[in-house]
BADREN-80797 format. One line per 8 residues: their letters; for each residue x, y, z of N, C-alpha, C. Coordinates in nm, 3 decimals. Example, Ala and Ser with C-alpha at 12.3 -4.5 7.8 and 13.67 -1.06 7.14 Angstrom:
2
AS> 1.319,-0.569,0.780,1.230,-0.450,0.780,1.320,-0.330,0.780 | 1.285,-0.225,0.708,1.367,-0.106,0.714,1.290,0.003,0.787
This chain:
270
XXXXXXXX> -8.045,12.980,-2.335,-8.098,12.824,-2.365,-8.098,12.819,-2.522 | -8.044,12.696,-2.545,-8.052,12.686,-2.716,-8.183,12.645,-2.748 | -8.239,12.695,-2.863,-8.338,12.645,-2.930,-8.325,12.529,-3.031 | -8.313,12.400,-2.996,-8.284,12.295,-3.083,-8.369,12.272,-3.179 | -8.337,12.252,-3.294,-8.434,12.232,-3.417,-8.491,12.084,-3.419 | -8.615,12.074,-3.481,-8.656,11.948,-3.502,-8.698,11.952,-3.640 | -8.673,11.823,-3.694,-8.712,11.830,-3.846,-8.829,11.749,-3.871 | -8.949,11.829,-3.907,-9.069,11.753,-3.950,-9.080,11.697,-4.093
XXXXXXXX> -9.116,11.580,-4.110,-9.128,11.504,-4.240,-9.287,11.502,-4.243 | -9.339,11.616,-4.342,-9.495,11.638,-4.351,-9.554,11.522,-4.282 | -9.073,10.887,-1.436,-8.989,10.948,-1.340,-8.935,10.810,-1.275 | -8.819,10.820,-1.239,-8.744,10.672,-1.167,-8.822,10.623,-1.097 | -8.826,10.478,-1.077,-8.902,10.415,-0.976,-9.054,10.386,-1.017 | -9.099,10.463,-1.123,-9.234,10.445,-1.165,-9.256,10.323,-1.254 | -9.340,10.257,-1.273,-9.372,10.155,-1.371,-9.354,10.212,-1.522 | -9.305,10.148,-1.610,-9.277,10.198,-1.739,-9.427,10.205,-1.815
XXXXXXXX> -9.466,10.334,-1.860,-9.571,10.353,-1.926,-9.599,10.278,-2.061 | -9.692,10.211,-2.101,-9.720,10.164,-2.238,-9.700,10.266,-2.347 | -9.644,10.248,-2.438,-9.616,10.354,-2.556,-9.693,10.293,-2.692 | -9.779,10.360,-2.747,-9.847,10.319,-2.847,-9.777,10.349,-2.963 | -9.750,10.257,-3.043,-9.651,10.272,-3.157,-9.735,10.298,-3.293 | -9.705,10.428,-3.327,-9.796,10.452,-3.457,-9.733,10.354,-3.558 | -9.839,10.327,-3.645,-9.808,10.265,-3.784,-9.880,10.326,-3.904 | -9.829,10.282,-4.012,-9.897,10.337,-4.143,-10.066,10.326,-4.127
XXXXXXXX> -10.104,10.224,-4.077,-10.244,10.192,-4.084,-10.336,10.278,-3.986 | -10.251,10.355,-3.891,-10.335,10.443,-3.793,-10.316,10.581,-3.834 | -10.254,10.604,-3.960,-10.241,10.761,-4.018,-10.347,10.776,-4.105 | -10.407,10.884,-4.070,-10.517,10.944,-4.183,-10.454,11.026,-4.279 | -10.410,10.957,-4.406,-10.357,11.028,-4.493,-10.418,10.977,-4.646 | -10.396,11.063,-4.739,-10.452,11.051,-4.861,-10.360,10.915,-4.914 | -10.439,10.866,-5.051,-10.384,10.738,-5.097,-10.250,10.756,-5.171 | -10.217,10.875,-5.223,-10.094,10.899,-5.278,-9.994,10.912,-5.171
XXXXXXXX> -10.018,10.967,-5.060,-9.916,10.966,-4.952,-9.894,10.842,-4.901 | -10.005,10.780,-4.874,-9.992,10.630,-4.815,-9.891,10.545,-4.909 | -9.916,10.555,-5.044,-9.790,10.496,-5.138,-9.666,10.523,-5.096 | -9.646,10.643,-5.103,-9.513,10.693,-5.073,-9.453,10.653,-4.944 | -9.547,10.652,-4.832,-9.496,10.627,-4.701,-9.468,10.474,-4.719 | -9.554,10.398,-4.781,-9.538,10.258,-4.771,-9.393,10.208,-4.851 | -9.369,10.285,-4.941,-9.224,10.251,-5.018,-9.129,10.269,-4.914 | -9.108,10.363,-4.820,-9.014,10.382,-4.722,-9.022,10.275,-4.636
XXXXXXXX> -9.154,10.262,-4.568,-9.150,10.154,-4.462,-9.163,10.024,-4.491 | -9.206,9.965,-4.607,-9.219,9.843,-4.640,-9.139,9.793,-4.769 | -9.111,9.867,-4.846,-9.051,9.829,-4.994,-8.875,9.856,-4.971 | -8.829,9.928,-4.870,-8.693,9.974,-4.845,-8.661,9.946,-4.710 | -8.536,9.963,-4.676,-8.494,9.952,-4.517,-8.526,9.783,-4.476 | -8.578,9.778,-4.361,-8.585,9.668,-4.295,-8.715,9.615,-4.340 | -8.802,9.679,-4.399,-8.935,9.650,-4.462,-9.036,9.571,-4.351 | -9.039,9.625,-4.261,-9.148,9.602,-4.140,-9.210,9.691,-4.076
XXXXXXXX> -9.189,9.813,-4.140,-9.276,9.914,-4.089,-9.194,10.014,-4.016 | -9.064,9.981,-4.009,-8.976,10.079,-3.933,-8.904,10.154,-4.039 | -8.818,10.255,-3.997,-8.742,10.330,-4.086,-8.600,10.371,-4.039 | -8.501,10.367,-4.129,-8.366,10.387,-4.108,-8.332,10.489,-4.220 | -8.325,10.619,-4.181,-8.310,10.714,-4.289,-8.165,10.761,-4.267 | -8.080,10.773,-4.376,-7.949,10.843,-4.400,-7.959,10.991,-4.424 | -7.906,11.083,-4.331,-7.936,11.230,-4.365,-7.801,11.283,-4.412 | -7.805,11.381,-4.506,-7.693,11.452,-4.556,-7.725,11.592,-4.544
XXXXXXXX> -7.720,11.684,-4.442,-7.758,11.811,-4.454,-7.643,11.891,-4.376 | -7.557,11.810,-4.329,-7.459,11.848,-4.213,-7.345,11.952,-4.280 | -7.315,11.950,-4.418,-7.239,12.047,-4.497,-7.276,12.177,-4.472 | -7.419,12.188,-4.506,-7.486,12.329,-4.487,-7.491,12.356,-4.347 | -7.549,12.261,-4.249,-7.571,12.317,-4.120,-7.439,12.348,-4.039 | -7.335,12.232,-4.067,-7.241,12.271,-3.971,-7.092,12.297,-4.039 | -7.090,12.311,-4.161,-6.962,12.338,-4.255,-6.880,12.216,-4.276 | -6.765,12.238,-4.361,-6.682,12.131,-4.394,-6.631,12.059,-4.300
XXXXXXXX> -6.623,12.113,-4.206,-6.518,12.040,-4.062,-6.589,11.919,-4.016 | -6.732,11.882,-4.054,-6.765,11.765,-4.023,-6.726,11.662,-4.095 | -6.667,11.688,-4.196,-6.613,11.573,-4.298,-6.461,11.538,-4.257 | -6.414,11.626,-4.179,-6.252,11.612,-4.159,-6.227,11.466,-4.124 | -6.316,11.387,-4.037,-6.261,11.261,-3.983,-6.248,11.161,-4.086 | -6.348,11.192,-4.205,-6.351,11.096,-4.325,-6.347,11.175,-4.451 | -6.246,11.227,-4.509,-6.255,11.301,-4.625,-6.323,11.256,-4.728 | -6.312,11.094,-4.753,-6.393,11.053,-4.840,-6.529,11.073,-4.868
XXXXXXXX> -6.596,11.111,-4.753,-6.727,11.136,-4.727,-6.771,11.269,-4.789 | -6.666,11.368,-4.822,-6.704,11.471,-4.890,-6.786,11.457,-5.042 | -6.745,11.348,-5.105,-6.802,11.318,-5.230,-6.945,11.231,-5.184 | -7.049,11.300,-5.239,-7.173,11.259,-5.207,-7.196,11.135,-5.269 | -7.142,11.080,-5.335,-7.169,10.948,-5.370,-7.142,10.842,-5.294 | -7.056,10.872,-5.178,-7.021,10.793,-5.055,-7.152,10.770,-5.001 | -7.231,10.851,-4.939,-7.341,10.857,-4.887,-7.457,10.782,-4.970 | -7.471,10.808,-5.106,-7.566,10.743,-5.190,-7.529,10.591,-5.191
XXXXXXXX> -7.407,10.580,-5.220,-7.367,10.403,-5.213,-7.399,10.341,-5.098 | -7.375,10.404,-4.981,-7.406,10.352,-4.829,-7.551,10.330,-4.828 | -7.638,10.424,-4.873,-7.783,10.438,-4.865,-7.824,10.312,-4.959 | -7.782,10.285,-5.068,-7.831,10.173,-5.172,-7.764,10.049,-5.102 | -7.647,10.041,-5.098,-7.592,9.893,-5.044,-7.628,9.865,-4.897 | -7.650,9.963,-4.817,-7.700,9.950,-4.682,-7.847,9.927,-4.663 | -7.909,9.942,-4.779,-8.067,9.918,-4.796,-8.109,10.013,-4.663 | -8.101,10.149,-4.689,-8.166,10.248,-4.616,-8.311,10.266,-4.664
XXXXXXXX> -8.416,10.320,-4.577,-8.529,10.348,-4.603,-8.544,10.470,-4.685 | -8.456,10.575,-4.677,-8.448,10.671,-4.762,-8.304,10.746,-4.704 | -8.277,10.838,-4.807,-8.184,10.918,-4.791,-8.243,11.077,-4.794 | -8.191,11.160,-4.685,-8.246,11.298,-4.702,-8.135,11.377,-4.706 | -8.171,11.492,-4.794,-8.079,11.581,-4.831,-8.133,11.712,-4.922 | -8.052,11.802,-4.931,-8.122,11.933,-5.012,-8.103,11.926,-5.150 | -8.161,12.021,-5.212,-8.198,12.030,-5.341,-8.058,12.016,-5.439 | -7.988,12.078,-5.391,-7.852,12.082,-5.480,-7.784,11.949,-5.481
XXXXXXXX> -7.766,11.890,-5.368,-7.729,11.750,-5.378,-7.806,11.641,-5.460 | -7.932,11.670,-5.429,-8.023,11.569,-5.492,-8.022,11.594,-5.641 | -8.019,11.723,-5.715,-8.005,11.741,-5.842,-7.865,11.697,-5.917 | -7.760,11.704,-5.813,-7.648,11.675,-5.879,-7.606,11.509,-5.876 | -7.670,11.437,-5.788,-7.621,11.308,-5.755,-7.737,11.208,-5.794 | -7.865,11.233,-5.751,-7.991,11.152,-5.756,-8.008,11.063,-5.897 | -7.952,11.112,-5.999,-7.951,11.078,-6.130,-7.903,10.928,-6.140 | -7.809,10.884,-6.074,-7.749,10.762,-6.079,-7.802,10.648,-5.982
XXXXXXXX> -7.919,10.706,-5.903,-7.957,10.621,-5.788,-8.090,10.635,-5.792 | -8.176,10.697,-5.882,-8.306,10.699,-5.913,-8.365,10.565,-5.899 | -8.464,10.541,-5.820,-8.528,10.426,-5.786,-8.481,10.316,-5.712 | -8.350,10.363,-5.665,-8.274,10.261,-5.601,-8.288,10.280,-5.443 | -8.319,10.405,-5.397,-8.341,10.441,-5.291,-8.415,10.577,-5.260 | -8.524,10.573,-5.184,-8.637,10.687,-5.172,-8.554,10.806,-5.130 | -8.599,10.922,-5.172,-8.547,11.055,-5.137,-8.651,11.130,-5.052 | -8.605,11.195,-4.946,-8.649,11.280,-4.864,-8.577,11.413,-4.898
XXXXXXXX> -8.658,11.521,-4.959,-8.602,11.646,-4.994,-8.620,11.734,-4.901 | -8.497,11.797,-4.841,-8.497,11.887,-4.731,-8.525,12.032,-4.806 | -8.640,12.101,-4.729,-8.701,12.212,-4.796,-8.621,12.345,-4.746 | -8.558,12.313,-4.635,-8.478,12.448,-4.569,-8.368,12.407,-4.476 | -8.293,12.493,-4.419,-8.172,12.468,-4.359,-8.121,12.599,-4.321 | -8.023,12.586,-4.215,-7.933,12.705,-4.183,-7.789,12.662,-4.156 | -7.710,12.768,-4.164,-7.569,12.753,-4.114,-7.534,12.758,-3.973 | -7.426,12.723,-3.928,-7.393,12.737,-3.794,-7.333,12.867,-3.737
XXXXXXXX> -7.340,12.977,-3.849,-7.293,13.095,-3.805,-7.381,13.162,-3.706 | -7.507,13.156,-3.740,-7.598,13.208,-3.638,-7.637,13.115,-3.528 | -7.606,13.122,-3.405,-7.668,13.028,-3.298,-7.809,12.991,-3.309 | -7.841,12.860,-3.267,-7.965,12.820,-3.270,-8.073,12.885,-3.213 | -8.042,12.995,-3.135,-8.133,13.079,-3.040,-8.177,13.196,-3.153 | -8.094,13.212,-3.259,-8.124,13.309,-3.356,-8.128,13.244,-3.501 | -8.199,13.133,-3.508,-8.198,13.054,-3.628,-8.268,13.130,-3.743 | -8.195,13.128,-3.842,-8.277,13.174,-3.974,-8.253,13.040,-4.071
XXXXXXXX> -8.390,13.010,-4.117,-8.369,12.858,-4.184,-8.456,12.889,-4.320 | -8.414,12.960,-4.403,-8.494,12.997,-4.515,-8.529,12.872,-4.615 | -8.623,12.877,-4.690,-8.662,12.786,-4.787,-8.557,12.789,-4.905 | -8.516,12.657,-4.952,-8.424,12.631,-5.057,-8.490,12.588,-5.167 | -8.603,12.506,-5.136,-8.687,12.435,-5.236,-8.821,12.419,-5.164 | -8.902,12.367,-5.277,-9.046,12.355,-5.267,-9.102,12.201,-5.291 | -9.237,12.197,-5.277,-9.290,12.067,-5.305,-9.291,12.050,-5.452 | -9.306,12.159,-5.531,-9.288,12.127,-5.687,-9.161,12.072,-5.708
XXXXXXXX> -9.053,12.095,-5.644,-8.909,12.056,-5.687,-8.903,11.911,-5.635 | -8.949,11.877,-5.530,-8.968,11.729,-5.475,-9.047,11.652,-5.565 | -9.175,11.691,-5.630,-9.217,11.618,-5.711,-9.127,11.592,-5.835 | -9.076,11.697,-5.895,-9.006,11.692,-6.008,-8.865,11.595,-5.982 | -8.809,11.600,-5.860,-8.715,11.491,-5.850,-8.758,11.359,-5.785 | -8.891,11.326,-5.805,-8.937,11.188,-5.756,-8.921,11.152,-5.614 | -8.908,11.271,-5.533,-8.922,11.232,-5.378,-9.039,11.170,-5.329 | -9.009,11.090,-5.235,-9.120,11.041,-5.170,-9.179,11.105,-5.030
XXXXXXXX> -9.084,11.196,-4.987,-9.134,11.290,-4.878,-9.044,11.413,-4.895 | -9.103,11.508,-4.793,-9.029,11.639,-4.779,-9.002,11.633,-4.627 | -8.879,11.715,-4.631,-8.827,11.757,-4.461,-8.823,11.898,-4.436 | -8.886,11.930,-4.324,-8.880,12.087,-4.305,-8.838,12.107,-4.152 | -8.722,12.196,-4.129,-8.660,12.199,-4.002,-8.777,12.310,-3.927 | -8.797,12.298,-3.809,-8.883,12.401,-3.754,-8.815,12.433,-3.598 | -8.801,12.532,-3.581,-8.757,12.592,-3.453,-8.859,12.647,-3.367 | -8.909,12.550,-3.272,-9.044,12.580,-3.183,-9.011,12.680,-3.081
XXXXXXXX> -8.888,12.697,-3.058,-8.845,12.815,-2.940,-8.824,12.745,-2.824 | -8.818,12.607,-2.813,-8.775,12.550,-2.687,-8.704,12.415,-2.723 | -8.595,12.404,-2.620,-8.520,12.298,-2.634,-8.576,12.135,-2.596 | -8.721,12.153,-2.526,-8.798,12.062,-2.479,-8.837,11.962,-2.609 | -8.793,11.828,-2.629,-8.812,11.740,-2.718,-8.958,11.701,-2.711 | -9.027,11.690,-2.606,-9.177,11.669,-2.589,-9.250,11.784,-2.655 | -9.225,11.891,-2.636,-9.283,11.993,-2.665,-9.280,11.994,-2.839 | -9.168,11.970,-2.898,-9.152,11.966,-3.037,-9.240,11.858,-3.093
XXXXXXXX> -9.226,11.724,-3.001,-9.301,11.617,-3.067,-9.460,11.654,-3.066 | -9.504,11.727,-2.969,-9.647,11.769,-2.964,-9.669,11.861,-3.093 | -9.592,11.964,-3.098,-9.612,12.064,-3.205,-9.616,11.992,-3.334 | -9.552,11.901,-3.345,-9.537,11.816,-3.482,-9.677,11.740,-3.512 | -9.740,11.692,-3.409,-9.897,11.639,-3.415,-9.999,11.753,-3.437 | -9.958,11.850,-3.381,-10.069,11.973,-3.395,-10.059,12.021,-3.530 | -9.929,12.006,-3.603,-9.936,12.076,-3.728,-9.952,11.978,-3.835 | -9.974,11.867,-3.810,-10.016,11.743,-3.891,-9.902,11.679,-3.962
XXXXXXXX> -9.769,11.677,-3.903,-9.675,11.599,-3.959,-9.729,11.431,-3.951 | -9.643,11.379,-4.036,-9.658,11.234,-4.066,-9.541,11.164,-3.966 | -9.425,11.214,-3.996,-9.323,11.171,-3.904,-9.237,11.301,-3.859 | -9.161,11.273,-3.741,-9.091,11.388,-3.682,-8.955,11.341,-3.624 | -8.852,11.425,-3.681,-8.713,11.379,-3.606,-8.671,11.462,-3.514 | -8.641,11.377,-3.405,-8.605,11.457,-3.254,-8.492,11.407,-3.213 | -8.428,11.490,-3.125,-8.308,11.456,-3.044,-8.338,11.378,-2.917 | -8.251,11.295,-2.868,-8.249,11.247,-2.757,-8.272,11.342,-2.624
XXXXXXXX> -8.387,11.333,-2.568,-8.405,11.446,-2.449,-8.287,11.438,-2.364 | -8.243,11.552,-2.319,-8.147,11.561,-2.209,-8.206,11.554,-2.064 | -8.127,11.528,-1.967,-8.187,11.527,-1.833,-8.208,11.666,-1.783 | -8.327,11.681,-1.733,-8.371,11.820,-1.671,-8.279,11.864,-1.576 | -8.248,11.994,-1.588,-8.175,12.066,-1.484,-8.210,12.190,-1.453 | -8.133,12.269,-1.370,-8.168,12.407,-1.302,-8.215,12.481,-1.424 | -8.163,12.476,-1.544,-8.211,12.596,-1.638,-8.342,12.568,-1.701 | -8.396,12.438,-1.685,-8.551,12.415,-1.732,-8.648,12.490,-1.644
XXXXXXXX> -8.743,12.515,-1.702,-8.878,12.586,-1.633,-8.936,12.481,-1.552 | -9.017,12.509,-1.456,-9.110,12.405,-1.407,-9.227,12.385,-1.508 | -9.279,12.267,-1.493,-9.246,12.152,-1.407,-9.141,12.057,-1.450 | -9.070,12.102,-1.560,-8.949,12.005,-1.598,-8.863,12.006,-1.498 | -8.825,12.113,-1.432,-8.709,12.110,-1.339,-8.731,12.006,-1.215 | -8.864,11.983,-1.190,-8.898,11.880,-1.079,-8.885,11.740,-1.108 | -8.886,11.695,-1.262,-8.886,11.569,-1.302,-8.778,11.511,-1.252 | -8.804,11.390,-1.222,-8.689,11.296,-1.203,-8.710,11.166,-1.278
XXXXXXXX> -8.657,11.159,-1.384,-8.676,11.045,-1.484,-8.544,10.996,-1.522 | -8.537,10.864,-1.545,-8.444,10.800,-1.597,-8.447,10.812,-1.756 | -8.336,10.789,-1.822,-8.340,10.806,-1.970,-8.447,10.735,-2.042 | -8.471,10.603,-1.993,-8.589,10.547,-2.095,-8.744,10.604,-2.095 | -8.738,10.668,-1.959,-8.872,10.716,-1.920,-8.876,10.844,-2.003 | -8.777,10.926,-2.021,-8.776,11.070,-2.084,-8.793,11.023,-2.250 | -8.754,10.918,-2.293,-8.777,10.874,-2.444,-8.916,10.844,-2.460 | -8.965,10.765,-2.367,-9.125,10.738,-2.368,-9.198,10.859,-2.384
XXXXXXXX> -9.180,10.951,-2.267,-9.259,11.059,-2.275,-9.250,11.137,-2.407 | -9.142,11.152,-2.468,-9.131,11.214,-2.613,-9.216,11.154,-2.712 | -9.214,11.015,-2.698,-9.301,10.933,-2.804,-9.427,10.926,-2.769 | -9.489,10.940,-2.650,-9.609,10.963,-2.629,-9.667,11.095,-2.652 | -9.591,11.207,-2.646,-9.634,11.335,-2.686,-9.638,11.344,-2.813 | -9.573,11.271,-2.919,-9.603,11.280,-3.067,-9.736,11.207,-3.112 | -9.802,11.125,-3.007,-9.937,11.081,-3.059,-9.933,11.004,-3.173 | -9.997,11.026,-3.292,-9.993,10.931,-3.419,-9.881,10.989,-3.509
XXXXXXXX> -9.788,11.069,-3.451,-9.688,11.110,-3.526,-9.578,10.995,-3.533 | -9.506,10.951,-3.641,-9.403,10.851,-3.637,-9.271,10.940,-3.581 | -9.203,10.871,-3.483,-9.078,10.940,-3.426,-8.956,10.867,-3.474 | -8.862,10.941,-3.516,-8.723,10.901,-3.557,-8.628,11.001,-3.457 | -8.562,10.927,-3.395,-8.438,11.003,-3.300,-8.319,10.999,-3.373 | -8.245,11.109,-3.391,-8.115,11.141,-3.453,-8.010,11.080,-3.379 | -7.885,11.069,-3.433,-7.782,11.000,-3.365,-7.677,11.124,-3.302 | -7.698,11.227,-3.374,-7.605,11.342,-3.300,-7.468,11.323,-3.345
XXXXXXXX> -7.368,11.364,-3.266,-7.215,11.356,-3.310,-7.197,11.225,-3.312 | -7.093,11.198,-3.406,-7.016,11.072,-3.401,-6.957,11.006,-3.291 | -6.998,10.891,-3.258,-6.940,10.821,-3.148,-6.853,10.710,-3.210 | -6.744,10.696,-3.157,-6.634,10.587,-3.215,-6.682,10.447,-3.178 | -6.758,10.425,-3.093,-6.778,10.292,-3.027,-6.899,10.235,-3.066 | -6.886,10.132,-3.149,-7.020,10.094,-3.238,-7.123,10.039,-3.120 | -7.071,9.971,-3.004,-7.155,9.927,-2.902,-7.258,10.039,-2.851 | -7.189,10.154,-2.853,-7.277,10.268,-2.795,-7.360,10.320,-2.872
XXXXXXXX> -7.337,10.329,-3.014,-7.443,10.364,-3.117,-7.561,10.263,-3.110 | -7.515,10.126,-3.113,-7.629,10.022,-3.105,-7.701,10.035,-2.993 | -7.663,10.051,-2.857,-7.732,10.074,-2.740,-7.822,10.191,-2.770 | -7.794,10.286,-2.828,-7.903,10.388,-2.852,-8.002,10.362,-2.937 | -7.967,10.288,-3.045,-8.072,10.245,-3.125,-8.179,10.160,-3.041 | -8.123,10.066,-2.984,-8.213,9.973,-2.920,-8.302,10.042,-2.802 | -8.245,10.159,-2.724,-8.293,10.241,-2.658,-8.425,10.308,-2.714 | -8.385,10.359,-2.806,-8.489,10.436,-2.881,-8.619,10.343,-2.927
XXXXXXXX> -8.578,10.230,-3.002,-8.687,10.136,-3.052,-8.772,10.091,-2.919 | -8.719,10.066,-2.817,-8.788,9.995,-2.694,-8.876,10.106,-2.634 | -8.846,10.221,-2.661,-8.941,10.343,-2.603,-9.036,10.383,-2.696 | -9.058,10.319,-2.801,-9.152,10.333,-2.907,-9.128,10.403,-3.037 | -9.015,10.425,-3.078,-8.973,10.512,-3.190,-9.002,10.420,-3.307 | -9.040,10.465,-3.408,-9.052,10.415,-3.546,-8.906,10.381,-3.610 | -8.786,10.455,-3.578,-8.670,10.426,-3.638,-8.592,10.541,-3.606 | -8.467,10.539,-3.688,-8.352,10.633,-3.650,-8.309,10.715,-3.783
XXXXXXXX> -8.255,10.835,-3.750,-8.194,10.919,-3.850,-8.046,10.932,-3.824 | -7.959,10.835,-3.873,-7.813,10.870,-3.831,-7.754,10.886,-3.946 | -7.678,11.011,-3.930,-7.565,11.056,-4.040,-7.438,11.025,-4.017 | -7.375,11.121,-3.934,-7.231,11.154,-3.897,-7.200,10.989,-3.836 | -7.284,10.943,-3.754,-7.244,10.818,-3.687,-7.234,10.705,-3.792 | -7.264,10.724,-3.911,-7.259,10.614,-4.026,-7.140,10.664,-4.117 | -7.163,10.769,-4.198,-7.079,10.799,-4.309,-6.938,10.862,-4.273 | -6.935,10.882,-4.144,-6.781,10.948,-4.099,-6.700,10.798,-4.058
XXXXXXXX> -6.754,10.683,-4.079,-6.673,10.556,-4.075,-6.641,10.534,-4.197 | -6.524,10.459,-4.217,-6.481,10.398,-4.346,-6.603,10.322,-4.403 | -6.613,10.307,-4.537,-6.734,10.251,-4.591,-6.768,10.117,-4.533 | -6.671,10.023,-4.550,-6.679,9.896,-4.488,-6.755,9.883,-4.333 | -6.697,9.984,-4.272,-6.733,9.972,-4.140,-6.874,10.046,-4.102 | -6.896,10.137,-4.203,-7.036,10.196,-4.193,-7.159,10.100,-4.245 | -7.111,10.008,-4.344,-7.204,9.914,-4.391,-7.229,9.807,-4.289 | -7.107,9.765,-4.215,-7.149,9.661,-4.121,-7.234,9.716,-3.998
XXXXXXXX> -7.207,9.819,-3.953,-7.274,9.884,-3.832,-7.425,9.908,-3.887 | -7.449,9.953,-4.027,-7.583,9.960,-4.066,-7.634,9.843,-4.060 | -7.582,9.699,-4.095,-7.667,9.587,-4.097,-7.698,9.557,-3.941 | -7.625,9.595,-3.844,-7.642,9.548,-3.691,-7.770,9.645,-3.656 | -7.766,9.770,-3.719,-7.873,9.862,-3.678,-8.020,9.790,-3.739 | -8.005,9.736,-3.849,-8.115,9.666,-3.929,-8.164,9.540,-3.832 | -8.063,9.474,-3.771,-8.094,9.352,-3.689,-8.198,9.404,-3.559 | -8.161,9.534,-3.518,-8.223,9.582,-3.398,-8.369,9.611,-3.445
XXXXXX> -8.376,9.687,-3.565,-8.505,9.746,-3.619,-8.587,9.601,-3.662 | -8.537,9.500,-3.684,-8.619,9.388,-3.739,-8.694,9.335,-3.615 | -8.660,9.363,-3.492,-8.721,9.309,-3.370,-8.841,9.391,-3.343 | -8.868,9.499,-3.427,-8.987,9.586,-3.387,-9.062,9.610,-3.483 | -9.140,9.509,-3.543,-9.211,9.546,-3.662,-9.344,9.612,-3.648 | -9.393,9.671,-3.723,-9.522,9.751,-3.706,-9.639,9.665,-3.797
């Protein structure tokens, strides 16, 4: 069973349970951290307490093949332009890309500095994710947040969500939970939940941690991507972290899809 990664940024027929949506006001954080979170939640992106984050760590995590469908995306300026012109809440990447490209975009889009990462040479079940940067580098680069990928030893997304709260994270990026099957241990194996209830269970498990759901592999159908966003937000998520579903499209198409995502997020203010 693969142990999926979760990035931490410091049943059918039953009635839908109410999901409490954490907001900045519900977080117990120091004033300095509150200022930086406010910039991402209310000064960039949709500016209503939701988050739309553009990640770029796939070159390290998956290798150059991820860029084959859109070779122009190999130039990191492509993602930075998209983050700025698409008015993303933040761009998330590693120290090398931040040092080489951030200079031209300082102050125009918040930076989430990824502190660690792994290649896909080792399977997730044997993941080695060493540090490549620290909080000192994040401060030097003017980052508003840091991201740390944690392998909790289980593919269960509600487990990871709970770990995020136990460890004191402010935001956690998770995958859409899969349907439980014979490989899952009890009591998960006996659960009979539709996709919306699985999403709500993950969000509930995160407590006062804001949840972002990732987009996963690229989908060519824009409507399918937008249905994902709507489902995540209706389940109580704070936002999305979509990379390949955005920057593997031609620039104008990625920009147009970003604006449609913003319209969905605008219906879920915090």
